[in-house]
N, C-alpha and C positions, 0 to 999 in steps of 0.2 A: 504494500500500500504506500502511496506517495504521501509525503508530508507537504500538503498545500495549505496555504492560508486561504480564507474565503474570498479575498480580493483577487487572487491569481486567476481563478476560474472565470470570474466576471470580466477581468481585464482581457482575457483571451477572447471572450465573446465580443467585447467591444472592438478589439483589434480585427477580428474577422468581419464584423459588420462595417467597420471603417474602411476595410479593404474592398468592399463590394463596389461594383461599377454602377454609377448612377446615370440613367439615360432618361429621355423623355417618356419611355414606357413606364418607368417607376413613378413618374410624376402623375400619371393618369390612374394609378391603382385606386387611391381613395375615392375620387368621384365616380369611377366605374363601379366600385362596390356599392356606393350610395345609389346609383342608378339601378343596379340589380336589385337592391333591397326595396327601392321604390316600386319597381315592377312587381316584385314578389308580394308586397303589401296590397297593392290594388288587385292583383289576381286572387290573392287569398280572400280578400273581402268579397269580391264578386262571386267566387265559388261558394263561400260560406252562406252568403245571402241567397243565392240561387237554390242551393240544395236544402238548407235548413230554415231559411227565412229569418235567421238571426245569427248573431255571433256566438261562437262557443263560449261557455262560461270561463274556461281557462285555455286560452289559445296556445297550447304547448309548441306546436310547430312554428308559430309566429314569434314566440319568445326566443326559441332556439335560433331561428333565422336572424333575428335582430341581434342576439348576442354574438353570433358568428360574424356578422357584418361589422359590429363594433370592435371585435377582437382583431379582425384583419386591418381595419383602419388604424387602431392603436398601434399595432405592430409596424405598419408602414410609417406612421408618424415617428415612432421611437427610433427606427432605423435611420430615418432622415434626420432626426434630431442629433444622433450620434455623428452622422456624416457632416452635419453643418458645423460641428466643432473642429473640423479639420484645420490645422494651423495654416496660415497663409498671410498674404499682404493685407493690411487694413484698407478700408475704402478710402478714396475712390479707386476703382479698379480700371486703370487706364489700359493695361495690357490684359487681353483675354487669355489667361493661362488656364490650364486644365483644373487646377485647384479652385480658381475663381468660379469656373463653370460648375464644378461639383458643389461648391457651397451655395451658389445661386439655386441650382436645382433642388438641393436639400432644403433650403429655406422655403422655396415655393411648395415643396411637397409637405413640409410641416404645416404651412398655412392651409393648404388644400385638405390635409388630414383633419385639422381642427374644424374647418367648415363642413366637411363631409360627416364628421362625428355629430355635430349639431343637427345637420340635415337628417341623419338617420334617427336621431332621438325625436325630432319634430314629426317625422313621417310615422314613427311607431306610436307616438302618444295618442292620437285620436283612435286608432284601432284598439288600444288597450283600455281606453276610457269609455268609448261608446258601446252600447249594447243593443241598439236598434238599427235595422237596415233602412228605415224610412228616409 
């Protein structure tokens, strides 16, 4: 068994996350998850109202879908948060270096993750509070 301090394992994960390559594809993960959750919510409500005429008392599938969407968005934001802390030149960024691009994409992803998190919560709130299909 290795003698590791608790911070060594966490630092290794931070180093691996910091070494990931950030592209525009990583930027669109949070809003894409929100859009998928939005579609899921409206389809779930439409099917529930059409088949049962009312919402289920405890919408298990809906709660699980919302929790999964929030977990993916939080993970994406956390990864971007770690990558935004990459050391580099302070602003203004006159030269477009790879580090500057990485930090810009990471900051934009953090902001989109926060916005998408709020959007998922606001999308889920009515379905959890309403009980009538009228």
